[in-house]
Every structure is written in C-alpha cells, then in structure tokens.
N, C-alpha and C positions, 0 to 999 in steps of 0.2 A: 209799431215793429217794435219789437226793444234797441239799443245803444248795440250793443254786439251784434242781432243780426243786419241792424243799420251797415255796421264798418265790415260787417263779413260777406256780407255783395255788391262792395264796393270793389269798382275797378282801379288797381294801380297804375298812378300819373307816367309816364311813359317815359322814358328821360334817354340819353346817347352819353351821358358821363359813364356810363357803370363801366362796371368791366365784364366781353365779352368769353362764354363759355369756351371754350374752343368744339371744342361739341354738337353735334345741328339735331346729333337723331341718335337712336339709339344711346347706348352703354356710357356711361362720364367716362372719366383718364380711361389711360394706357393701358399704367405698366399695372400688375398683380396688385400691389402691396394695394396701390391709392384706390382697384377695382372690391377692395377687402374692405375698405372703410366707409365705400362706401352700401358697396351689403350691410355689416357689422348700420347703418343709419338705416336703412329701411329695413333691415331685422326690429327695430323697436320704438316704433314710429310709423301714427298711424298712415298711411294710402294717401288716404284725401289730403291732405296735404303737403306727403311726396309728393306729387302730379306738381301742384302748383307750385309748391317753391322750383321743381325742378325746371319750369318754363319761369319762370319770374329767375334764376342762373345762366338761360338761353337766351331772355331778353334782356339782358344788362343791366339790370332790379340791381345786384351787388353794386355800389359805389365802390368799396374801398373794403380790402383783408387786411391787415396791419396785426400782427405779431409784440406781445408785449409777455413781457414776467412770464412764460409758458400759457398763453395764452392768445384766442386770436378776438381777434377785431375787430367789427364792419360794420357800416352803412349800409344798408337797406330802400330803395326808394319805394313807396307801395301804395296808401289809397291821400296817404294826406300827405301836405309840402315839407315839414319839416321828414326826414328820412329818420328810417329810427334806428336807432341800435342795439344794436347784438352781440352777446360774449360767450366764447364757444373755451369753455377748458375741459382733460381730462385730468383724474384722481394723481396722479404723481405719483406711481411707483417709491416704493421703501429704499432705502439707501442697502438695508441687505436682500433686496430683491435683487438689485444694479448688481450689483458682488455677484449673486448667485450666475443669473444672467453675462454678463463682462463674463466669469470663469468659463463657461459653455462653451459660448462664441469661440474664446481663444483655445481652445483644443484642435478646433473645427481652426485646418485653416483654408480652405476652400469659405468659411466664414469670414474671416475675416481679410480674407483678398477684397473678396465684393467689396465689405461695407466701403475697404479703403480705398475704393474703385467708383464709391458712389450709389452699389447696387442692392436691392433687397431681398440676402437669400432666402430662394423660395422655402428652408424649414426653419426661416424662425419664430414663424407660433409658438415648436415643437421646444424652442430652445427655452421659451420663456415662458411654457405650460411644467415647463420639467421642473421648475425655477420657484414654479409657484405664483408667478404670474400671467397680464396680461396684455400684451401690446397691446388687440388693440381692444375696443369695449364690445364688453359677451353684458351686458348687462347694461338698464339707463341711469344705476349708482351712480355709475364710472362714467356718464357725460353729464359736468353741466354747462347749459345750456342758458341762454337769460335775455327777451330781449324786451326791448322797450312800446313796446305794442300792442292795445287790452285784449288780442287775444288768453283768453282764460287753458289756452293749452297747451303743452310745454314739449316738445318741440312744435314753435309755430312753425306756417309756409319761409318763412323769414328769415329762419333761425335754418329749415329745413333751404333751403337756397342756398347761402350759407355755406352747408356742410360741403353742395354739388361741386364747389365754384374753390372752394379748400379739396376737399377730392382730388380736384386739377391743379391744386400748388402740390402734392404728396406727388406726382408724377414728377416732376422738379426737380422736389429740392424732398428726396426720405430723412433723412435728419431731422424736419418737422418735426416727424410724431415719435420721432425721440423725446426733439425738442419736448412736445406741450406729456410725457411721460419724465419730465425732469431732469437731462440727462444732456447737452448740450454733443456737436461735432467730437471739438475739442476735445470736449471729457472719452469722450468713446473712445477714440485714435487710438490717444493719451493709453490708456487704460488698457487697449488692445496690443499693441506694441508692447509696452511694460512688462506682458504675462505672456505675450510668445515672445518676446528674447529670456527669460527669465528658461522659458518650459526649452528653447534651445541647446542656454547653457547649460540644464541638469544632459541634455540627451545626449550631449559634444561628451562634456562629463562624466557620464558612461563610456560611451563607444570609445575616449581614451583614456579605460579603466579596463578595457573587454582588448583591449591594446597593449596594455603590459606597462600604461603608461603609471608611475607615480609622482602624484605631483607632488608629493614634495620634496622629491629626492631632483626631479625632471625641470620644473615649470621655470625657466628664465625667467618670468617674472616675481617671480618666488624671493630669490635668494640670489640669482648672479647680477640685477638689476639697482638692485641698494650696494651690490660690492662693487659694483663697476659706478655708479655715479660719487661714491664719492675721491674718485681718480679726476682728481687735474684734468680740466680741460686742455690746456695747452698741454700736458702730457698724450694727451690720447689721438694728437693729431692723424699717426698711420694709423690709427684703427676706428676710427667715426664712420667715417662713407662702408667700411664692411661689416660683412653680416654676423646675425647677432651667434643666437640658437640655430639648431636645424628644424625646417618645417612640417618634415617628413609629417607629424604628427598634426599639425594644426588643422581642424575640421574645416571641410568647406562644404557649403551646397551647392545646387546642381542641377537643377530641371525642372524641362515647360513648364508657365506662366500657369497659375492655378487660372484666371485670369484672364485673354487673353487682352495686352492690350490695356492693362489701364490706365499706365498714365498716359495715355491720350484719351482712354476715357475719361479721368479727373480733369482734362483742360482743356475739355470742352474742340467745337464746333469751331477751327479758325475761321475768319475771314475770310483770307481769301480763301475757299473752300465751297464750292455748288452741294457740294453732297458731304455726310459727313467722316471728319479722318480715320476712324477704325476701317471706314466700309476703303480708304480713298490706300491708305498705306499698305490694306491686311497680307495681300499679295508679297510684298519686299521682305513684312518685319513674318513672317512664315518663313519664306527663304533665308534670312538670315537668322534665323534662331535653330533652326535643322541643320545649319552647317557650322549654325556655332555649337552647339550639341557636337556635332558629329567630327566636330576637332578634342574639343576635350573627354572623351571617351574614344575612341579611334584612332588622333590623332595626326586623323587628314579627312577627305572624304572623297573615296572612289565613283560619286554618281557623276555621269553624263551632265546634267546642272551646274554642277561645285562651281561656287562662284571665284574670279581669277581677278588678281590684283588689277586687269584694265577692262574688268567686265563694267557695261554701262546695261542701271534697275526701269528695266521699263516703267517707268509714272505714269499710275493709273491717268486721264485723260481731266480729271477733277485739277490737280497738279501743278496745267505745264500750263506757265501763264500766256503758252501763245491759243490756246483754244478759249478767252478769255467776250467775252462780245462787246466793241463798247460804243 
C-alpha cells in the first residue's frame, strides 16, 4: 500500500474542540446567498471529497476559521495529530469592475436599502454579471485553495469541510463575501451613500427646474448667505432667530421604507427579547408608519384605529418584562 493510499484510508482523529456546524442534516446554510456559495463549490468539486468534507464539517473537525487580508485561514483536524492548515481565497475584482457594480447597485434604491440593512439582494448576481464580473466563483480559476495535507487533489476534504463552515459564516455576515472579492463593508456603504446622495441631488435639481426655480437668482445659499454673513453679529440680534428664505421649494421625500424595519435589523437581536426584534415590534412600527403617512398626505387620519395622544400601544409578550421567567 502506498503512502497516499494509507493516508486516504485513515480515520480522522475525533475532537471536541471544533466548530460545530449548525446544520445537522440536509442542506448547509439558511440564506440564499450562503446556499449559492455551497452550490458553486459543489459544481466545481469532486463529489466524493465533498461528501467527506461535509461529514468533517458536521463532526466539528474544523478547529478554527479566521479572516485575514481577504483570505480565509482554517485549521482542520485530520488523521494526524497536527491539524492541517487550509487557505481559501477568491480572485479579487478590479477597481473598474467594482466601480461598475457600485454604480449599478446605487441606481436601485431597494438594493441599497437591503445592503445597508445587512441583507443580500436576490438580483445581485445579475448586477455583477452586467458589470462583467461575478460575485460567486463560476470556475476553478477564481477559487484559490491550499491545504497542508498530502492529498494530491485540490480541493481536498479538508478544504471542502472549510467551505461548508464558511458557508454558514456567510449566513451571519454577507459582507464577508464582498471582502473576499476585495471590498469591505465600510467602502461599499460609503460608495453607495455617496452615489445615492449625488443621484438624489440631481433629481432635486431637475424637480426645482421644472417648478420654475432658478438657482442663479433664487438659491438662498448662493447669494443671500454670503451677503448676510458680512453683517456683524451684534447688529443681527433682532433677526437671528427668524426664518430666512421661503422653504416652499425645498425638496422632501416621504414614502414607505423599501426594507421594513431596517434599523432594527442592523441593530441585531436585543438581549431582553426571546423573539427577534422585527417580529416583536412589527405591529407597532406598521401602525405608526401608516399614521405618519396619513398625516403627511392628508393632514390626519379618519381611520377608526388612528393613534390618539392618550393611546397605549400593545406590545408583544416578548417585550413585556413581566412575562420573563425567573
């Protein structure tokens, strides 16, 4: 029997120090983007090694998983006393590819809202493809993997096990996938906000122009502010707290949120709730939001359930401290 055959038939050393996969049977991962990662792996990897890697992941053979410099590093307990070292990298996108992706994402308000709320838009693959790029690995050349084991195949079962555990990490942090492609959350959010702000400013300028507002003569900030700022403060006391130019043409935007309760989703689950925050707060948020829209567009609400100043809003039992078991 050759050295490789002896290695390949050997049994992994059991350990209780590994990362236990949340999935005990069936599909790995919960969210669609994490499942998409697993499917990409399964399409370009040997089925036998995937099966053994899946077994490794569920047994807890992956001891550690760390992210460093757009790469994933893992320690996997195999058949030898010293754990094997695994590295997984994705080929990073170029700056021009990222610019195209960011521009396309910023043009869709829903995409921006979902990403800011920590969610992955379902159509994001099409956005990347339109920019001439791919978010998930479509071919082996995009996936760079290494393992210190003697198995000649790449990916081996240790790499496959790491892939499955990594897929569950994508459930928790979808921006990890972006970081592996070369952009972190801060850079993506900053780019999206900047582009959205520029687009909204352009839209506002167009709306004002259609309304007959001439910025050259009617923009308060352009001429009047400079003139007023030359007046000494001690000579402006009487007018200091008075409103300046009319706000009739000031653009405002009011609509239902594209992603319900996005702030709560970004804040995460409060420690005092047994249920998740969006579920517990949903009835209150929906009622208050609708009342706000009614006031904005009709000056009030004539619905029977309109909120009155003395109303007490009923909270979910999950928000009632008296329901806690001590």
